[in-house]
N, C-alpha and C positions, 0 to 999 in steps of 0.2 A: 760313452756307449755309442755304438755304430748304428745310425738310423737305417742305412740300407740293409744291414744284417737283420735288424729287427723286422723290417718290412718283408724281406725274403722269407723269414721263418713264419711270419704271420700269414703270408699268402699260402705257403705250403700247408700250414695247419688248417686254415679255414676251407681249403679245397679238398681235404681228405675225407675218406669214407667215414672215419670215426667222428669227425666234427659234424658231418651231416646227420649221423644217427643221434648224436647228442642234441642237435638243434630240433629234430623231430620229437625226441623224448621230452624236451623242455616244453614245447608247445602242447604236446598231448597231456602233460600233467596239469597245465593251466586249464585246458579244455575240460578235463575230467572234473576239476574242482568247481568250475563255473556251472557245468551241467548238473552236478549234484545239488548245488545251491538253488538253481532254477527249479529242479524237480521238487524241492521242498517249498517252493512258492514263497520265498522270504520277501517280506515287504521292504520298502525303501528304508524305514528306520533301522533295519537290521543289516544294512549294507556293510557295516564294519565286520559282521560275521563272514560275509563273502570274501572280503579282503583277507581275513585271517585264514579262511579255508584255502585260498590260493597260495598264501605264504607257506602254510603248513604242508600243502601238497607238494611244493617244490622241495622243502626241507633241506637235507644235505644230499646233493645230487652230483656225484663225481663222474668223470669219464675214466673208465678203466681199460687197460689192455691195449692202448694205442702204440703204434710202432714208429711214430715220428718224433718221439722225445718231447712231446708237449703234454700238459695236463690242463684239463678244463673242468672246473667245478663251481657249483652254485651252492651258497649257504643262505638261508633265510630264517627270519625270526619275526615274531609279532610282539610288540610291547603293549601290554594291556594298561588301561587306565583312562583318564580323561583325555579328551581331544587335545592335540598339540596346537594350542591357540597362539596367534600372533596379533599384534596391533599395529596400525598404521593409519595414515590419513588418506581417505578416498574422496577426491574432489573437495578437500578442505575439511571433511568430517572425520572425526576420530572413529575408527572402525576396528572390530575384532572378529577374526575368522579363523578357521582351521588352516594350518599350513598345507596339509595334504594327507592322503591315506597311506602312501607307499613311496619309499625311496628305491629307485632302480639305479644300481651302481655297477659299472662294467670297468674292470681293470685288466690291462695287459702288462705282463711282467717278463723281463728278460734278464738273466744273470742275477736274479734276486732283487732287482730294482724295477720300479714302475717305468713303463714306457709311455703308456697312454691311459687316461682315465676319464670317464664320463659319468654324469649324474643327471637324472631328471626327477623332479618332485611331482608325483602323480596323484590325481584325484579321481576316484571311481564314480561313475554315474550309471544308474540302471535305466534301461529303456522303459518307455511308457507303453501302455496298452492302447493300440489304435488300429482300426481297420485300414487306415491310410498308409500304413507302413511303419517302419522302425523310426523312432525319434527319441530325443532326450530333452528333458526340461532342465535348462541351466538358469535357475532363478536366483542363485546367489551371485549377483553381479560383483559384489565386493571381492569374493574369492577369485572370480575371473579377472578382476582388476589386478589382484596380487599375482596370479600365475601367468599373466600376459605382460605385465609392466614391471613387476618387482620394485615397488616404491620402497623407501626406507621403512624397515619394520623392526620390531623387537618382540621377544617372547613375553607372555604375561605370566604372572606368578602362578606356579603350579604346573606350567607347561614344560615339556621336555626341551623346548627351544629356550636357550638362555636369555635372560632379561637384559640383553645388550643390543645396541643398534647394529643392524646389518644393511649395507647398501651394496646390492649385488648387480654387476653387469649381467646382461642376458644376451651375449654375443650371438649365440646360435638361434635364439628365439624358442629354444626347447628346454630351458631350465625348468619351466613349469609345464605340466601336461595333464591331459585327461585320458582315462581308460573308460571308454563308452561300452558298457556291457549290453549284450542282447542275446535273445534265445536262439538256439537251445543251450549254448554255453560258449559264447564268443566274446571278444572285445575288439574294438577299434581304438587304436592309439592316435591321439591328435595333440599337437602342441597347443599351449595356452594362447599363443599369438594367432594361430590359425582359427581356433574357436572364436576368438574375439573378432577376427576379420570377417568370418562368415555370418556371425549372429547380428552384428551391428546393433540395432535397437530391439531385436526380438529376444525371446527367452526359450525358444524351441529350436533344436538342431535336428535336421532330418538326415537319415542315412544316405539318401541319394545325393545330398549336397556334398558329401565327403569325396565323391568320385570326380569332382571338378578341381581338386587341389593339386594338380600336376605342376602348376607353375612354381610351387615351392620345393619341388623334389631336387635332390642331388646338388645342394649348394654347399659351399665351404662354410665352416663353422665360425669363421671370423671375417671381419670386413676386408681383409687382405689375404691372399693365398700364400701358403708357405709349403715347404717340402714335406713337413710332417702332416699337414692337414690333407694333402692331396689323395692319399689312399682311402680316406674315410669320407663317405658322403654324410651330409647332415640331413637326415630324414625327419621331416616335420610330422609324418603320420605313417601308420601301418594299418592296412585294411582289415586284417584279422589276426588271430593269435599266431598262426604259422608265419605270417609276414612279419609280425613283431619279433618273433624269435630269430628269424633270419637277419633282421636289421640290427637288433639289439646286440646279439652275440658277435657281430662283426663291427662293433664299435661305431654304429651308424646312427645311434639315437642318444640324445641328451646333450648337455652342455659340457664341453671339454674343460674339465677342471685342471688337467695336466696333459701337456703334449710335448713329448721329447723333441727337442730341436725346434719348437715353435712356441707360440704364445700360450699363456695359462690364464685361467680365471682364479686368481688367488683368493678373491673374496668368497666365491662359491665353495672353493676348497676349504676355506676357514669355517664356513657354516657346516659343511659335511663333517669335519673333524670335531667341531663342538657338539653336534648331535650324537656322534658315535661315542665321544667321551662321556656325555651324559648317560647314554645307554650302558656303558661299561660300569659307571658308578651304580646305576640301578641294578645291573646284573649281579655285582658283588654284594650289594646290600641285601637283595632278595633271594640270593642263592639260585640264580638262573643260569646254569651252565651252558644252555643252548644260546643264550644271548651273549654270554662271555666268549663263547667259541667264535661267533661271527665277528665280534669286535676285535678280538685278539688276532684273528686271521687278517682283518683289514689293516691293522697297524703293523703287521709283520714285515711288510715290504717298504723299503726306503725309497724316497725320491732322490734322483741323481744329484749329487753335490749338496745334499741337505742333511747329511748325517744318517745315523742308523735308525732302526725302528723305535728305539727308546727315546729319541729326540722329539717325538711328537708331543706338543703341549697337551696337558690334561687339566680339565677343570677339577680342582681339588674339593671345593665346597659346592654343594648343590642342594637346593630345597625342592627339587623336582619330585612331584608325586604324579606327574602327568604321564602320558603315553598314548595309546590308541593309534599307533603308527607301525607299519611294517617295513622291513628292510630286506631287499633281495640283492645280493652281491655276488656277481660272477667274476671269477679270475681265470684268465687264459695265461698260463705260465708256459712260456716258449722255451724254457730250459736255459742252458748256459750258452 
């Protein structure tokens, strides 16, 4: 597969009028979902309903009628059930927390094969009520430990995360992240490593603090630069929903689990495949065609020199009754 050809087609697609319209529609759908949730004044314990509303509002969102021979589409689904719990040791103490609320996955395809793919595991937090301005309470320090450091962890029984040990590099610093919600219907995206750096020993993050994060902007996703990394910035944050849509859809957010002509994070890719395999089993068992559709679409595209779509490993036996996690997967198909 030709890297220059892929980048030329990517540049043409992302600079087109059709892509810009899609980007704005993507952000508008998220804004609408969040504003409806805030209008209902849902309390923090019902945050999962906000996540589900965002996922359902994006739904199946394709780009139609473009003239540049590319296709852009988002599919999303929410898996109901118990929280997807994992266990690990936090400063020597055995700890159990939720993996996250939402998986954001962005895939670029050329000639039926993946060229680039990124993943971030996102946890939503709702803003607090204060006359001093917008802020968020980050009291679950164990989950922040997980999303900023990624110690060795495994899923607990009943979780959608398999009960096997995962040791994931976090080259980009953005494998784990937070979606910080605020009125009337916005969210700020911040990587787990940035949240950890800003908070230090505090439990409250203030909105005005997020505007001092420019030192982390536009860095390479790996500790060394490569030709495949150079077109994509590694954004550790996005200030609002439209900024997030702009950066996410241009492959600027998340951990690179696959990079054509460059380094991969095979361990993070393995976790992503395990989670989606579990979801596929759940979808078949419970008769959930919308879940099956998003998983089948994900596994449709091959990795170069890795065999066809049917060569992806699948977990055949599963005791998972868990869930409570959303998946948002966008594919930019650049054609042949």
